[in-house]
PQR file of N, CA, C, O and H, with PARSE charges and radii, in Angstrom:
ATOM      1  N   MET A   1      27.604  30.787  17.131 -0.4000 1.5000
ATOM      2  CA  MET A   1      28.375  30.372  15.971 -0.0000 2.0000
ATOM      3  C   MET A   1      28.469  28.843  15.922  0.5500 1.7000
ATOM      4  O   MET A   1      28.244  28.239  14.873 -0.5500 1.4000
ATOM      5  N   VAL A   2      28.803  28.222  17.056 -0.4000 1.5000
ATOM      6  CA  VAL A   2      28.913  26.771  17.114 -0.0000 2.0000
ATOM      7  C   VAL A   2      27.531  26.152  16.879  0.5500 1.7000
ATOM      8  O   VAL A   2      27.398  25.133  16.201 -0.5500 1.4000
ATOM      9  H   VAL A   2      28.986  28.713  17.908  0.4000 1.0000
ATOM     10  N   ASN A   3      26.511  26.788  17.454 -0.4000 1.5000
ATOM     11  CA  ASN A   3      25.144  26.310  17.280 -0.0000 2.0000
ATOM     12  C   ASN A   3      24.729  26.313  15.813  0.5500 1.7000
ATOM     13  O   ASN A   3      24.068  25.384  15.348 -0.5500 1.4000
ATOM     14  H   ASN A   3      26.619  27.616  18.004  0.4000 1.0000
ATOM     15  N   LEU A   4      25.116  27.355  15.089 -0.4000 1.5000
ATOM     16  CA  LEU A   4      24.802  27.478  13.673 -0.0000 2.0000
ATOM     17  C   LEU A   4      25.503  26.385  12.870  0.5500 1.7000
ATOM     18  O   LEU A   4      24.914  25.803  11.959 -0.5500 1.4000
ATOM     19  H   LEU A   4      25.653  28.110  15.467  0.4000 1.0000
ATOM     20  N   LYS A   5      26.769  26.107  13.213 -0.4000 1.5000
ATOM     21  CA  LYS A   5      27.519  25.065  12.507 -0.0000 2.0000
ATOM     22  C   LYS A   5      26.912  23.684  12.778  0.5500 1.7000
ATOM     23  O   LYS A   5      26.810  22.860  11.869 -0.5500 1.4000
ATOM     24  H   LYS A   5      27.248  26.579  13.953  0.4000 1.0000
ATOM     25  N   LEU A   6      26.512  23.435  14.022 -0.4000 1.5000
ATOM     26  CA  LEU A   6      25.883  22.157  14.355 -0.0000 2.0000
ATOM     27  C   LEU A   6      24.537  22.007  13.639  0.5500 1.7000
ATOM     28  O   LEU A   6      24.177  20.922  13.180 -0.5500 1.4000
ATOM     29  H   LEU A   6      26.595  24.104  14.761  0.4000 1.0000
ATOM     30  N   SER A   7      23.815  23.106  13.556 -0.4000 1.5000
ATOM     31  CA  SER A   7      22.530  23.084  12.868 -0.0000 2.0000
ATOM     32  C   SER A   7      22.722  22.753  11.390  0.5500 1.7000
ATOM     33  O   SER A   7      21.991  21.934  10.834 -0.5500 1.4000
ATOM     34  H   SER A   7      24.107  23.987  13.928  0.4000 1.0000
ATOM     35  N   ARG A   8      23.701  23.387  10.758 -0.4000 1.5000
ATOM     36  CA  ARG A   8      23.989  23.116   9.347 -0.0000 2.0000
ATOM     37  C   ARG A   8      24.470  21.681   9.159  0.5500 1.7000
ATOM     38  O   ARG A   8      24.076  21.007   8.207 -0.5500 1.4000
ATOM     39  H   ARG A   8      24.295  24.053  11.210  0.4000 1.0000
ATOM     40  N   LEU A   9      25.325  21.216  10.072 -0.4000 1.5000
ATOM     41  CA  LEU A   9      25.829  19.849   9.989 -0.0000 2.0000
ATOM     42  C   LEU A   9      24.672  18.852  10.130  0.5500 1.7000
ATOM     43  O   LEU A   9      24.586  17.868   9.395 -0.5500 1.4000
ATOM     44  H   LEU A   9      25.645  21.764  10.846  0.4000 1.0000
ATOM     45  N   TRP A  10      23.797  19.128  11.080 -0.4000 1.5000
ATOM     46  CA  TRP A  10      22.641  18.252  11.291 -0.0000 2.0000
ATOM     47  C   TRP A  10      21.756  18.211  10.044  0.5500 1.7000
ATOM     48  O   TRP A  10      21.305  17.141   9.635 -0.5500 1.4000
ATOM     49  H   TRP A  10      23.866  19.927  11.677  0.4000 1.0000
ATOM     50  N   LYS A  11      21.509  19.380   9.439 -0.4000 1.5000
ATOM     51  CA  LYS A  11      20.701  19.432   8.222 -0.0000 2.0000
ATOM     52  C   LYS A  11      21.369  18.662   7.089  0.5500 1.7000
ATOM     53  O   LYS A  11      20.703  17.951   6.336 -0.5500 1.4000
ATOM     54  H   LYS A  11      21.876  20.249   9.771  0.4000 1.0000
ATOM     55  N   MET A  12      22.690  18.805   6.970 -0.4000 1.5000
ATOM     56  CA  MET A  12      23.426  18.122   5.916 -0.0000 2.0000
ATOM     57  C   MET A  12      23.362  16.604   6.111  0.5500 1.7000
ATOM     58  O   MET A  12      23.144  15.859   5.155 -0.5500 1.4000
ATOM     59  H   MET A  12      23.231  19.382   7.581  0.4000 1.0000
ATOM     60  N   ILE A  13      23.551  16.156   7.341 -0.4000 1.5000
ATOM     61  CA  ILE A  13      23.486  14.721   7.636 -0.0000 2.0000
ATOM     62  C   ILE A  13      22.080  14.184   7.357  0.5500 1.7000
ATOM     63  O   ILE A  13      21.910  13.122   6.758 -0.5500 1.4000
ATOM     64  H   ILE A  13      23.728  16.761   8.118  0.4000 1.0000
ATOM     65  N   THR A  14      21.087  14.939   7.801 -0.4000 1.5000
ATOM     66  CA  THR A  14      19.696  14.524   7.592 -0.0000 2.0000
ATOM     67  C   THR A  14      19.365  14.436   6.108  0.5500 1.7000
ATOM     68  O   THR A  14      18.777  13.454   5.657 -0.5500 1.4000
ATOM     69  H   THR A  14      21.224  15.801   8.287  0.4000 1.0000
ATOM     70  N   MET A  15      19.742  15.458   5.351 -0.4000 1.5000
ATOM     71  CA  MET A  15      19.448  15.471   3.918 -0.0000 2.0000
ATOM     72  C   MET A  15      20.191  14.348   3.191  0.5500 1.7000
ATOM     73  O   MET A  15      19.644  13.732   2.275 -0.5500 1.4000
ATOM     74  H   MET A  15      20.220  16.257   5.718  0.4000 1.0000
ATOM     75  N   THR A  16      21.428  14.084   3.595 -0.4000 1.5000
ATOM     76  CA  THR A  16      22.198  13.001   2.981 -0.0000 2.0000
ATOM     77  C   THR A  16      21.542  11.656   3.272  0.5500 1.7000
ATOM     78  O   THR A  16      21.411  10.813   2.385 -0.5500 1.4000
ATOM     79  H   THR A  16      21.872  14.584   4.339  0.4000 1.0000
ATOM     80  N   ALA A  17      21.133  11.465   4.523 -0.4000 1.5000
ATOM     81  CA  ALA A  17      20.482  10.208   4.897 -0.0000 2.0000
ATOM     82  C   ALA A  17      19.176  10.026   4.121  0.5500 1.7000
ATOM     83  O   ALA A  17      18.887   8.935   3.628 -0.5500 1.4000
ATOM     84  H   ALA A  17      21.239  12.149   5.244  0.4000 1.0000
ATOM     85  N   LEU A  18      18.394  11.097   4.015 -0.4000 1.5000
ATOM     86  CA  LEU A  18      17.139  11.011   3.266 -0.0000 2.0000
ATOM     87  C   LEU A  18      17.384  10.731   1.788  0.5500 1.7000
ATOM     88  O   LEU A  18      16.657   9.954   1.168 -0.5500 1.4000
ATOM     89  H   LEU A  18      18.629  11.983   4.415  0.4000 1.0000
ATOM     90  N   ALA A  19      18.412  11.367   1.227 -0.4000 1.5000
ATOM     91  CA  ALA A  19      18.738  11.141  -0.189 -0.0000 2.0000
ATOM     92  C   ALA A  19      19.177   9.701  -0.418  0.5500 1.7000
ATOM     93  O   ALA A  19      18.749   9.068  -1.383 -0.5500 1.4000
ATOM     94  H   ALA A  19      19.003  11.998   1.730  0.4000 1.0000
ATOM     95  N   LEU A  20      20.025   9.182   0.459 -0.4000 1.5000
ATOM     96  CA  LEU A  20      20.482   7.799   0.312 -0.0000 2.0000
ATOM     97  C   LEU A  20      19.336   6.814   0.497  0.5500 1.7000
ATOM     98  O   LEU A  20      19.260   5.806  -0.207 -0.5500 1.4000
ATOM     99  H   LEU A  20      20.373   9.696   1.242  0.4000 1.0000
ATOM    100  N   TRP A  21      18.459   7.097   1.425 -0.4000 1.5000
ATOM    101  CA  TRP A  21      17.298   6.243   1.656 -0.0000 2.0000
ATOM    102  C   TRP A  21      16.394   6.243   0.428  0.5500 1.7000
ATOM    103  O   TRP A  21      15.877   5.203   0.020 -0.5500 1.4000
ATOM    104  H   TRP A  21      18.521   7.915   1.997  0.4000 1.0000
ATOM    105  N   GLY A  22      16.213   7.429  -0.153 -0.4000 1.5000
ATOM    106  CA  GLY A  22      15.409   7.544  -1.369 -0.0000 2.0000
ATOM    107  C   GLY A  22      16.028   6.798  -2.527  0.5500 1.7000
ATOM    108  O   GLY A  22      15.317   6.165  -3.308 -0.5500 1.4000
ATOM    109  H   GLY A  22      16.633   8.273   0.179  0.4000 1.0000
ATOM    110  N   LEU A  23      17.354   6.862  -2.653 -0.4000 1.5000
ATOM    111  CA  LEU A  23      18.030   6.150  -3.735 -0.0000 2.0000
ATOM    112  C   LEU A  23      17.940   4.643  -3.544  0.5500 1.7000
ATOM    113  O   LEU A  23      17.803   3.886  -4.505 -0.5500 1.4000
ATOM    114  H   LEU A  23      17.931   7.376  -2.019  0.4000 1.0000
ATOM    115  N   ALA A  24      18.019   4.225  -2.289 -0.4000 1.5000
ATOM    116  CA  ALA A  24      17.950   2.793  -2.005 -0.0000 2.0000
ATOM    117  C   ALA A  24      16.558   2.245  -2.326  0.5500 1.7000
ATOM    118  O   ALA A  24      16.428   1.134  -2.840 -0.5500 1.4000
ATOM    119  H   ALA A  24      18.130   4.840  -1.508  0.4000 1.0000
ATOM    120  N   ASP A  25      15.529   3.021  -2.024 -0.4000 1.5000
ATOM    121  CA  ASP A  25      14.152   2.572  -2.282 -0.0000 2.0000
ATOM    122  C   ASP A  25      13.685   2.912  -3.683  0.5500 1.7000
ATOM    123  O   ASP A  25      12.664   2.395  -4.136 -0.5500 1.4000
ATOM    124  H   ASP A  25      15.634   3.923  -1.606  0.4000 1.0000
ATOM    125  N   GLY A  26      14.406   3.762  -4.368 -0.4000 1.5000
ATOM    126  CA  GLY A  26      13.997   4.209  -5.698 -0.0000 2.0000
ATOM    127  C   GLY A  26      13.712   3.081  -6.669  0.5500 1.7000
ATOM    128  O   GLY A  26      12.615   3.030  -7.226 -0.5500 1.4000
ATOM    129  H   GLY A  26      15.236   4.182  -4.000  0.4000 1.0000
ATOM    130  N   PRO A  27      14.663   2.161  -6.898 -0.5600 1.5000
ATOM    131  CA  PRO A  27      14.400   1.074  -7.856  0.2800 2.0000
ATOM    132  C   PRO A  27      13.225   0.188  -7.455  0.5500 1.7000
ATOM    133  O   PRO A  27      12.484  -0.297  -8.311 -0.5500 1.4000
ATOM    134  N   VAL A  28      13.060  -0.019  -6.158 -0.4000 1.5000
ATOM    135  CA  VAL A  28      11.941  -0.847  -5.685 -0.0000 2.0000
ATOM    136  C   VAL A  28      10.622  -0.154  -6.005  0.5500 1.7000
ATOM    137  O   VAL A  28       9.669  -0.791  -6.455 -0.5500 1.4000
ATOM    138  H   VAL A  28      13.662   0.375  -5.463  0.4000 1.0000
ATOM    139  N   LEU A  29      10.573   1.164  -5.767 -0.4000 1.5000
ATOM    140  CA  LEU A  29       9.349   1.906  -6.041 -0.0000 2.0000
ATOM    141  C   LEU A  29       9.039   1.916  -7.530  0.5500 1.7000
ATOM    142  O   LEU A  29       7.885   1.756  -7.930 -0.5500 1.4000
ATOM    143  H   LEU A  29      11.346   1.682  -5.401  0.4000 1.0000
ATOM    144  N   VAL A  30      10.067   2.105  -8.352 -0.4000 1.5000
ATOM    145  CA  VAL A  30       9.865   2.122  -9.803 -0.0000 2.0000
ATOM    146  C   VAL A  30       9.375   0.759 -10.274  0.5500 1.7000
ATOM    147  O   VAL A  30       8.438   0.674 -11.068 -0.5500 1.4000
ATOM    148  H   VAL A  30      11.004   2.236  -8.027  0.4000 1.0000
ATOM    149  N   THR A  31      10.004  -0.303  -9.790 -0.4000 1.5000
ATOM    150  CA  THR A  31       9.596  -1.651 -10.172 -0.0000 2.0000
ATOM    151  C   THR A  31       8.165  -1.919  -9.724  0.5500 1.7000
ATOM    152  O   THR A  31       7.368  -2.490 -10.468 -0.5500 1.4000
ATOM    153  H   THR A  31      10.765  -0.234  -9.145  0.4000 1.0000
ATOM    154  N   SER A  32       7.851  -1.504  -8.510 -0.4000 1.5000
ATOM    155  CA  SER A  32       6.504  -1.708  -7.986 -0.0000 2.0000
ATOM    156  C   SER A  32       5.473  -0.979  -8.842  0.5500 1.7000
ATOM    157  O   SER A  32       4.411  -1.527  -9.140 -0.5500 1.4000
ATOM    158  H   SER A  32       8.498  -1.040  -7.906  0.4000 1.0000
ATOM    159  N   LYS A  33       5.784   0.259  -9.240 -0.4000 1.5000
ATOM    160  CA  LYS A  33       4.855   1.020 -10.080 -0.0000 2.0000
ATOM    161  C   LYS A  33       4.713   0.373 -11.452  0.5500 1.7000
ATOM    162  O   LYS A  33       3.619   0.344 -12.016 -0.5500 1.4000
ATOM    163  H   LYS A  33       6.646   0.704  -8.998  0.4000 1.0000
ATOM    164  N   MET A  34       5.822  -0.151 -11.995 -0.4000 1.5000
ATOM    165  CA  MET A  34       5.765  -0.804 -13.299 -0.0000 2.0000
ATOM    166  C   MET A  34       4.904  -2.061 -13.236  0.5500 1.7000
ATOM    167  O   MET A  34       4.095  -2.315 -14.128 -0.5500 1.4000
ATOM    168  H   MET A  34       6.710  -0.128 -11.537  0.4000 1.0000
ATOM    169  N   VAL A  35       5.084  -2.844 -12.177 -0.4000 1.5000
ATOM    170  CA  VAL A  35       4.293  -4.065 -12.017 -0.0000 2.0000
ATOM    171  C   VAL A  35       2.821  -3.710 -11.849  0.5500 1.7000
ATOM    172  O   VAL A  35       1.949  -4.340 -12.448 -0.5500 1.4000
ATOM    173  H   VAL A  35       5.741  -2.638 -11.452  0.4000 1.0000
ATOM    174  N   SER A  36       2.554  -2.706 -11.039 -0.4000 1.5000
ATOM    175  CA  SER A  36       1.179  -2.273 -10.809 -0.0000 2.0000
ATOM    176  C   SER A  36       0.546  -1.796 -12.113  0.5500 1.7000
ATOM    177  O   SER A  36      -0.601  -2.128 -12.410 -0.5500 1.4000
ATOM    178  H   SER A  36       3.262  -2.194 -10.553  0.4000 1.0000
ATOM    179  N   SER A  37       1.293  -1.021 -12.884 -0.4000 1.5000
ATOM    180  CA  SER A  37       0.802  -0.524 -14.167 -0.0000 2.0000
ATOM    181  C   SER A  37       0.550  -1.678 -15.132  0.5500 1.7000
ATOM    182  O   SER A  37      -0.451  -1.695 -15.848 -0.5500 1.4000
ATOM    183  H   SER A  37       2.225  -0.751 -12.643  0.4000 1.0000
ATOM    184  N   SER A  38       1.454  -2.624 -15.143 -0.4000 1.5000
ATOM    185  CA  SER A  38       1.316  -3.791 -16.021 -0.0000 2.0000
ATOM    186  C   SER A  38       0.083  -4.608 -15.635  0.5500 1.7000
ATOM    187  O   SER A  38      -0.669  -5.056 -16.501 -0.5500 1.4000
ATOM    188  H   SER A  38       2.267  -2.611 -14.561  0.4000 1.0000
ATOM    189  N   GLN A  39      -0.115  -4.794 -14.346 -0.4000 1.5000
ATOM    190  CA  GLN A  39      -1.279  -5.550 -13.876 -0.0000 2.0000
ATOM    191  C   GLN A  39      -2.579  -4.831 -14.237  0.5500 1.7000
ATOM    192  O   GLN A  39      -3.561  -5.467 -14.620 -0.5500 1.4000
ATOM    193  H   GLN A  39       0.496  -4.430 -13.643  0.4000 1.0000
ATOM    194  N   GLN A  40      -2.579  -3.497 -14.111 -0.4000 1.5000
ATOM    195  CA  GLN A  40      -3.775  -2.726 -14.457 -0.0000 2.0000
ATOM    196  C   GLN A  40      -4.053  -2.831 -15.952  0.5500 1.7000
ATOM    197  O   GLN A  40      -5.205  -2.968 -16.364 -0.5500 1.4000
ATOM    198  H   GLN A  40      -1.782  -2.980 -13.799  0.4000 1.0000
ATOM    199  N   SER A  41      -3.008  -2.768 -16.758 -0.4000 1.5000
ATOM    200  CA  SER A  41      -3.179  -2.915 -18.208 -0.0000 2.0000
ATOM    201  C   SER A  41      -3.759  -4.285 -18.540  0.5500 1.7000
ATOM    202  O   SER A  41      -4.643  -4.406 -19.388 -0.5500 1.4000
ATOM    203  H   SER A  41      -2.072  -2.658 -16.423  0.4000 1.0000
ATOM    204  N   PHE A  42      -3.257  -5.311 -17.867 -0.4000 1.5000
ATOM    205  CA  PHE A  42      -3.770  -6.668 -18.085 -0.0000 2.0000
ATOM    206  C   PHE A  42      -5.247  -6.750 -17.714  0.5500 1.7000
ATOM    207  O   PHE A  42      -6.043  -7.344 -18.441 -0.5500 1.4000
ATOM    208  H   PHE A  42      -2.539  -5.213 -17.177  0.4000 1.0000
ATOM    209  N   ARG A  43      -5.612  -6.148 -16.572 -0.4000 1.5000
ATOM    210  CA  ARG A  43      -7.018  -6.157 -16.154 -0.0000 2.0000
ATOM    211  C   ARG A  43      -7.892  -5.417 -17.164  0.5500 1.7000
ATOM    212  O   ARG A  43      -9.005  -5.853 -17.460 -0.5500 1.4000
ATOM    213  H   ARG A  43      -4.966  -5.665 -15.982  0.4000 1.0000
ATOM    214  N   ASP A  44      -7.390  -4.293 -17.695 -0.4000 1.5000
ATOM    215  CA  ASP A  44      -8.149  -3.537 -18.688 -0.0000 2.0000
ATOM    216  C   ASP A  44      -8.374  -4.356 -19.957  0.5500 1.7000
ATOM    217  O   ASP A  44      -9.479  -4.387 -20.499 -0.5500 1.4000
ATOM    218  H   ASP A  44      -6.486  -3.939 -17.454  0.4000 1.0000
ATOM    219  N   VAL A  45      -7.318  -5.015 -20.424 -0.4000 1.5000
ATOM    220  CA  VAL A  45      -7.429  -5.845 -21.627 -0.0000 2.0000
ATOM    221  C   VAL A  45      -8.398  -6.993 -21.382  0.5500 1.7000
ATOM    222  O   VAL A  45      -9.231  -7.306 -22.232 -0.5500 1.4000
ATOM    223  H   VAL A  45      -6.420  -4.990 -19.984  0.4000 1.0000
ATOM    224  N   LYS A  46      -8.282  -7.614 -20.222 -0.4000 1.5000
ATOM    225  CA  LYS A  46      -9.165  -8.733 -19.878 -0.0000 2.0000
ATOM    226  C   LYS A  46     -10.624  -8.269 -19.827  0.5500 1.7000
ATOM    227  O   LYS A  46     -11.512  -8.976 -20.304 -0.5500 1.4000
ATOM    228  H   LYS A  46      -7.605  -7.360 -19.531  0.4000 1.0000
ATOM    229  N   ALA A  47     -10.877  -7.098 -19.258 -0.4000 1.5000
ATOM    230  CA  ALA A  47     -12.237  -6.567 -19.188 -0.0000 2.0000
ATOM    231  C   ALA A  47     -12.778  -6.286 -20.590  0.5500 1.7000
ATOM    232  O   ALA A  47     -13.943  -6.559 -20.878 -0.5500 1.4000
ATOM    233  H   ALA A  47     -10.155  -6.524 -18.871  0.4000 1.0000
ATOM    234  N   ARG A  48     -11.921  -5.736 -21.463 -0.4000 1.5000
ATOM    235  CA  ARG A  48     -12.338  -5.483 -22.839 -0.0000 2.0000
ATOM    236  C   ARG A  48     -12.672  -6.790 -23.568  0.5500 1.7000
ATOM    237  O   ARG A  48     -13.658  -6.869 -24.301 -0.5500 1.4000
ATOM    238  H   ARG A  48     -10.974  -5.514 -21.229  0.4000 1.0000
ATOM    239  N   GLN A  49     -11.840  -7.805 -23.357 -0.4000 1.5000
ATOM    240  CA  GLN A  49     -12.091  -9.107 -23.984 -0.0000 2.0000
ATOM    241  C   GLN A  49     -13.412  -9.699 -23.488  0.5500 1.7000
ATOM    242  O   GLN A  49     -14.189 -10.248 -24.269 -0.5500 1.4000
ATOM    243  H   GLN A  49     -11.039  -7.741 -22.761  0.4000 1.0000
ATOM    244  N   ASP A  50     -13.653  -9.581 -22.190 -0.4000 1.5000
ATOM    245  CA  ASP A  50     -14.903 -10.104 -21.628 -0.0000 2.0000
ATOM    246  C   ASP A  50     -16.112  -9.365 -22.207  0.5500 1.7000
ATOM    247  O   ASP A  50     -17.126  -9.981 -22.534 -0.5500 1.4000
ATOM    248  H   ASP A  50     -13.021  -9.135 -21.556  0.4000 1.0000
ATOM    249  N   ALA A  51     -15.995  -8.042 -22.331 -0.4000 1.5000
ATOM    250  CA  ALA A  51     -17.090  -7.255 -22.904 -0.0000 2.0000
ATOM    251  C   ALA A  51     -17.319  -7.632 -24.364  0.5500 1.7000
ATOM    252  O   ALA A  51     -18.463  -7.758 -24.801 -0.5500 1.4000
ATOM    253  H   ALA A  51     -15.171  -7.541 -22.066  0.4000 1.0000
ATOM    254  N   ASP A  52     -16.245  -7.811 -25.113 -0.4000 1.5000
ATOM    255  CA  ASP A  52     -16.371  -8.229 -26.518 -0.0000 2.0000
ATOM    256  C   ASP A  52     -17.008  -9.614 -26.619  0.5500 1.7000
ATOM    257  O   ASP A  52     -17.840  -9.867 -27.490 -0.5500 1.4000
ATOM    258  H   ASP A  52     -15.315  -7.709 -24.758  0.4000 1.0000
ATOM    259  N   ARG A  53     -16.606 -10.497 -25.723 -0.4000 1.5000
ATOM    260  CA  ARG A  53     -17.158 -11.857 -25.728 -0.0000 2.0000
ATOM    261  C   ARG A  53     -18.661 -11.826 -25.433  0.5500 1.7000
ATOM    262  O   ARG A  53     -19.442 -12.526 -26.077 -0.5500 1.4000
ATOM    263  H   ARG A  53     -15.930 -10.292 -25.015  0.4000 1.0000
ATOM    264  N   ARG A  54     -19.051 -11.010 -24.456 -0.4000 1.5000
ATOM    265  CA  ARG A  54     -20.486 -10.895 -24.132 -0.0000 2.0000
ATOM    266  C   ARG A  54     -21.264 -10.309 -25.313  0.5500 1.7000
ATOM    267  O   ARG A  54     -22.354 -10.778 -25.640 -0.5500 1.4000
ATOM    268  H   ARG A  54     -18.416 -10.441 -23.934  0.4000 1.0000
ATOM    269  N   ALA A  55     -20.695  -9.282 -25.948 -0.4000 1.5000
ATOM    270  CA  ALA A  55     -21.360  -8.658 -27.102 -0.0000 2.0000
ATOM    271  C   ALA A  55     -21.488  -9.658 -28.250  0.5500 1.7000
ATOM    272  O   ALA A  55     -22.524  -9.706 -28.913 -0.5500 1.4000
ATOM    273  H   ALA A  55     -19.809  -8.901 -25.682  0.4000 1.0000
ATOM    274  N   ALA A  56     -20.462 -10.443 -28.486 -0.4000 1.5000
ATOM    275  CA  ALA A  56     -20.510 -11.449 -29.550 -0.0000 2.0000
ATOM    276  C   ALA A  56     -21.566 -12.509 -29.242  0.5500 1.7000
ATOM    277  O   ALA A  56     -22.264 -12.973 -30.143 -0.5500 1.4000
ATOM    278  H   ALA A  56     -19.621 -10.404 -27.946  0.4000 1.0000
ATOM    279  N   GLU A  57     -21.680 -12.886 -27.984 -0.4000 1.5000
ATOM    280  CA  GLU A  57     -22.685 -13.889 -27.590 -0.0000 2.0000
ATOM    281  C   GLU A  57     -24.097 -13.341 -27.784  0.5500 1.7000
ATOM    282  O   GLU A  57     -24.981 -14.052 -28.264 -0.5500 1.4000
ATOM    283  H   GLU A  57     -21.113 -12.508 -27.252  0.4000 1.0000
ATOM    284  N   ILE A  58     -24.308 -12.090 -27.416 -0.4000 1.5000
ATOM    285  CA  ILE A  58     -25.626 -11.464 -27.607 -0.0000 2.0000
ATOM    286  C   ILE A  58     -25.964 -11.384 -29.090  0.5500 1.7000
ATOM    287  O   ILE A  58     -27.090 -11.672 -29.495 -0.5500 1.4000
ATOM    288  H   ILE A  58     -23.591 -11.512 -27.027  0.4000 1.0000
ATOM    289  N   GLU A  59     -24.974 -10.989 -29.903 -0.4000 1.5000
ATOM    290  CA  GLU A  59     -25.186 -10.913 -31.348 -0.0000 2.0000
ATOM    291  C   GLU A  59     -25.498 -12.301 -31.931  0.5500 1.7000
ATOM    292  O   GLU A  59     -26.364 -12.434 -32.796 -0.5500 1.4000
ATOM    293  H   GLU A  59     -24.059 -10.755 -29.574  0.4000 1.0000
ATOM    294  N   ARG A  60     -24.802 -13.310 -31.461 -0.4000 1.5000
ATOM    295  CA  ARG A  60     -25.031 -14.682 -31.922 -0.0000 2.0000
ATOM    296  C   ARG A  60     -26.458 -15.123 -31.594  0.5500 1.7000
ATOM    297  O   ARG A  60     -27.138 -15.729 -32.422 -0.5500 1.4000
ATOM    298  H   ARG A  60     -24.098 -13.202 -30.758  0.4000 1.0000
ATOM    299  N   GLN A  61     -26.900 -14.807 -30.372 -0.4000 1.5000
ATOM    300  CA  GLN A  61     -28.257 -15.181 -29.970 -0.0000 2.0000
ATOM    301  C   GLN A  61     -29.308 -14.451 -30.810  0.5500 1.7000
ATOM    302  O   GLN A  61     -30.336 -15.029 -31.163 -0.5500 1.4000
ATOM    303  H   GLN A  61     -26.347 -14.314 -29.700  0.4000 1.0000
ATOM    304  N   GLN A  62     -29.047 -13.180 -31.129 -0.4000 1.5000
ATOM    305  CA  GLN A  62     -29.984 -12.419 -31.959 -0.0000 2.0000
ATOM    306  C   GLN A  62     -30.057 -13.003 -33.369  0.5500 1.7000
ATOM    307  O   GLN A  62     -31.137 -13.101 -33.950 -0.5500 1.4000
ATOM    308  H   GLN A  62     -28.211 -12.711 -30.843  0.4000 1.0000
ATOM    309  N   ILE A  63     -28.904 -13.389 -33.914 -0.4000 1.5000
ATOM    310  CA  ILE A  63     -28.880 -13.998 -35.246 -0.0000 2.0000
ATOM    311  C   ILE A  63     -29.647 -15.318 -35.238  0.5500 1.7000
ATOM    312  O   ILE A  63     -30.417 -15.601 -36.155 -0.5500 1.4000
ATOM    313  H   ILE A  63     -28.026 -13.309 -33.442  0.4000 1.0000
ATOM    314  N   LEU A  64     -29.431 -16.121 -34.197 -0.4000 1.5000
ATOM    315  CA  LEU A  64     -30.158 -17.393 -34.091 -0.0000 2.0000
ATOM    316  C   LEU A  64     -31.662 -17.165 -33.987  0.5500 1.7000
ATOM    317  O   LEU A  64     -32.450 -17.867 -34.621 -0.5500 1.4000
ATOM    318  H   LEU A  64     -28.805 -15.891 -33.452  0.4000 1.0000
ATOM    319  N   ALA A  65     -32.055 -16.175 -33.181 -0.4000 1.5000
ATOM    320  CA  ALA A  65     -33.485 -15.884 -33.027 -0.0000 2.0000
ATOM    321  C   ALA A  65     -34.075 -15.395 -34.344  0.5500 1.7000
ATOM    322  O   ALA A  65     -35.183 -15.783 -34.714 -0.5500 1.4000
ATOM    323  H   ALA A  65     -31.415 -15.605 -32.667  0.4000 1.0000
ATOM    324  N   SER A  66     -33.345 -14.557 -35.040 -0.4000 1.5000
ATOM    325  CA  SER A  66     -33.805 -14.039 -36.332 -0.0000 2.0000
ATOM    326  C   SER A  66     -33.932 -15.168 -37.352  0.5500 1.7000
ATOM    327  O   SER A  66     -34.914 -15.243 -38.090 -0.5500 1.4000
ATOM    328  H   SER A  66     -32.445 -14.243 -34.740  0.4000 1.0000
ATOM    329  N   THR A  67     -32.942 -16.033 -37.383 -0.4000 1.5000
ATOM    330  CA  THR A  67     -32.970 -17.169 -38.307 -0.0000 2.0000
ATOM    331  C   THR A  67     -34.134 -18.105 -37.975  0.5500 1.7000
ATOM    332  O   THR A  67     -34.816 -18.595 -38.875 -0.5500 1.4000
ATOM    333  H   THR A  67     -32.144 -15.972 -36.783  0.4000 1.0000
ATOM    334  N   ALA A  68     -34.352 -18.345 -36.707 -0.4000 1.5000
ATOM    335  CA  ALA A  68     -35.463 -19.216 -36.290 -0.0000 2.0000
ATOM    336  C   ALA A  68     -36.800 -18.593 -36.677  0.5500 1.7000
ATOM    337  O   ALA A  68     -37.713 -19.296 -37.109 -0.5500 1.4000
ATOM    338  H   ALA A  68     -33.798 -17.947 -35.976  0.4000 1.0000
ATOM    339  N   ALA A  69     -36.915 -17.279 -36.523 -0.4000 1.5000
ATOM    340  CA  ALA A  69     -38.163 -16.596 -36.885 -0.0000 2.0000
ATOM    341  C   ALA A  69     -38.406 -16.694 -38.385  0.5500 1.7000
ATOM    342  O   ALA A  69     -39.533 -16.935 -38.817 -0.5500 1.4000
ATOM    343  H   ALA A  69     -36.173 -16.708 -36.172  0.4000 1.0000
ATOM    344  N   LYS A  70     -37.360 -16.510 -39.179 -0.4000 1.5000
ATOM    345  CA  LYS A  70     -37.501 -16.618 -40.633 -0.0000 2.0000
ATOM    346  C   LYS A  70     -37.861 -18.051 -41.033  0.5500 1.7000
ATOM    347  O   LYS A  70     -38.659 -18.267 -41.945 -0.5500 1.4000
ATOM    348  H   LYS A  70     -36.445 -16.315 -38.828  0.4000 1.0000
ATOM    349  N   PHE A  71     -37.274 -19.012 -40.351 -0.4000 1.5000
ATOM    350  CA  PHE A  71     -37.563 -20.419 -40.648 -0.0000 2.0000
ATOM    351  C   PHE A  71     -39.016 -20.750 -40.333  0.5500 1.7000
ATOM    352  O   PHE A  71     -39.670 -21.487 -41.070 -0.5500 1.4000
ATOM    353  H   PHE A  71     -36.625 -18.837 -39.610  0.4000 1.0000
ATOM    354  N   ASP A  72     -39.520 -20.189 -39.213 -0.4000 1.5000
ATOM    355  CA  ASP A  72     -40.908 -20.435 -38.814 -0.0000 2.0000
ATOM    356  C   ASP A  72     -41.886 -19.809 -39.798  0.5500 1.7000
ATOM    357  O   ASP A  72     -42.990 -20.324 -39.975 -0.5500 1.4000
ATOM    358  H   ASP A  72     -38.988 -19.591 -38.614  0.4000 1.0000
ATOM    359  N   GLU A  73     -41.505 -18.710 -40.441 -0.4000 1.5000
ATOM    360  CA  GLU A  73     -42.381 -18.042 -41.401 -0.0000 2.0000
ATOM    361  C   GLU A  73     -42.593 -18.906 -42.639  0.5500 1.7000
ATOM    362  O   GLU A  73     -43.648 -18.832 -43.269 -0.5500 1.4000
ATOM    363  H   GLU A  73     -40.608 -18.292 -40.297  0.4000 1.0000
ATOM    364  N   ARG A  74     -41.633 -19.702 -42.984 -0.4000 1.5000
ATOM    365  CA  ARG A  74     -41.710 -20.508 -44.208 -0.0000 2.0000
ATOM    366  C   ARG A  74     -42.561 -21.684 -44.019  0.5500 1.7000
ATOM    367  O   ARG A  74     -42.738 -22.474 -44.947 -0.5500 1.4000
ATOM    368  H   ARG A  74     -40.776 -19.762 -42.472  0.4000 1.0000
TER
END
């Protein structure tokens, strides 16, 4: 009987400690995930901008080449 009560008390203390530890770290984990998500979004936007910039440069070069070819024909 005493063993059962000690076991329950130990479980209660352990669960309380784990819950408090989780609550203490909770805001830090949420903030960390938000920062990580924000950084990933920034990297995605930056990669898209770089891809668009490269595509625009290729298109510009093609237009210049086409214009030069037309000019040479005349």
